N, C-alpha and C positions, 0 to 999 in steps of 0.2 A: 456421392461421388467417391470412388475407390482411390485410396492413396497409392501412388506409385512407389515401389520399393527400390532400394539401391540395387544396381546391376554391376557385377564384376566385369570389367572390360579387358583386364590384362592381369596375368599371374605368371611368374617365372621364379623358380628357385634353383640355384646352382650351389652345390657343395664342392668346394675345391679340395685337392689332395692335402693342402696344408691346414685343414680344419676351418678355413674361412668359409663364410656363407654369404651369398648374394641373393636377396629376395626382393621381388618387385610385386606390389599389389596396387591396382588402381580400380576404383569404383566410380560409376556415374550415379549421381544422386538426383533426387527430385528437386532439391534446392541447395544453394551453397552452404558451406560450413563457415560461418562468420569468423574472421573478417574477410575470408576469400570471397570472390565474386563469381567464380566459375563453378560448374556443376560436378567437380571431381573431388574425391577424397583419395589420398594416396599415402602409401608407406613404402619407402625404399630403404633397404638396410644392407650394409656390408660390414661384416665383423665376425666375431666368434661368439660362442654362447656366453652371454653376459657382458660383452664388450662391443659397443658400436664404434666403428672407425669412421664410416661415412654414412650419413642418413639424410633423406629428404622426407618431409611430411608437411601436412597442413592441419595441425592440431587446432581444435576450436579455441578461439581467443588469441592464438598466435599468428595464424595465417600461414602463407607459404614461406618455408624456410628450409635451410639445410644445415647439417652438422658435419663438421670436419674435426675429428678428435673432440676436444672439449669446447670448441668454438661454434657458436650458433650465429648464422647470418641470414638476412632476408634472401629469398629466391624469387625471381620474376617468372611466374608461371606463364608459358606461351604455348600451352597445349600439352596433352599427356605424352604424345610421341616425342616432343622436344625434351620433356622432363626425363624420360627414360634414356634418351640419347645423352643428355648431360651427365646423368648418374653413371651410366655405363662407361663414359669417357673418364670420369673421375676415378672409378674403380680400376680401369685399365692403366691409367697413369700411375696410380699408387702401386699396382702390381708390376709395373715396369714393362707392360705390353705396348706394342706399337699399334 
């Protein structure tokens, strides 16, 4: 039986004029990354080279969480579309956009 590979389901990278970067990557996996129970692995980053300002990820052993500056807090994953919506809203609020 062939093992199913990870499939990238979403990618977007935006480089703003003020040297800030927003990058979103979401993969569908054949099995969850513990302790997450869903089939997605993700990395959402907003910051500059070497400095994360906002981030969302589900690192193995940590599960779903987000970073705002130096603070790390749990994140309730309710689908990858909602994940992206929440992240984009956080970035827009930080940048002062409506």
